[in-house]
N, C-alpha and C positions, 0 to 999 in steps of 0.2 A: 506519573504517566509514561505507560510504554507504548512504542510502536509496535505495529505489525511486524514488521523486521527483527524488533529486538525478541518478541513474543516468539518466532519462529525459530531463532537460535536457542533460547532459553528452553523450548520444549523439545527440541531437536525434531520439529516437525518440518515437513518438504511442503512447498506451495501445493503441489497435488492431493497432500492430503487434508489442507484446510480447504481447498477447493471443493473434495468430497464430502466431508464433514458438514461444509456450510451449504452446499448445493450453489454455489456461486462458481461461474464459468472460470477456468483457470486463468485464461488472459486477464480478466478483471482482477483476479487475486492478486495477479504480477503486479498490474499497475498501480492498485492500492498499496501493496508492499514495497514499492519501488515510490512512491508518493507522488504519482503523476495522474491517480485518479481519486478523489474526495467521494467514501461510500454514502450510499443514501441510509436513511436511517432503520430501515429493513435489512440492509446490507450489514450494519453494523451491529446489528444484535445476532445476526447469523454466524458473523465472525468470532465476535465476543464469545458466545457459545461453543464454537469448535475449539476456543483457546481454553473454554471452562472459567472465565474471567466476566467481571460485570462491565458493561459498554463504557461506562465513564473512568474505566481504569487504562483505556487504550486512548492513544492520542490520535486523531483522526484529522485528516487534511494533508493540502500538498506539501511537501517538503521540497520541492524542486523549483527553480524559477525559471518558469517557461521562456523567458527572454534569453536567458543563458541557454537553454537547450536550443533555440534557434538560431543562436551566434555560432555553437560548438557545431552545427550542423552545417550550416552556409558560409560561415566566416562572416569577417566584417568587410563591407566593401570600401570603407574608408582607411587609406592608408596612413596611422597614425605616426 
């Protein structure tokens, strides 16, 4: 299974190119590539087609821990 980020590197494609080929807005493609957004089945099919691979060859889903994002943004209030 390959991530969208890996496929970008492997194919030498930009996020803008994937957005254009898939018909999905660039900010959404960025969020998917960064692991902040899990694409719908329709979006998965469009992105897979943009890369020329089958949908089941791509690893979909969040790769970032939202809890850590929150703490990195605002910091912990407790002093350990």
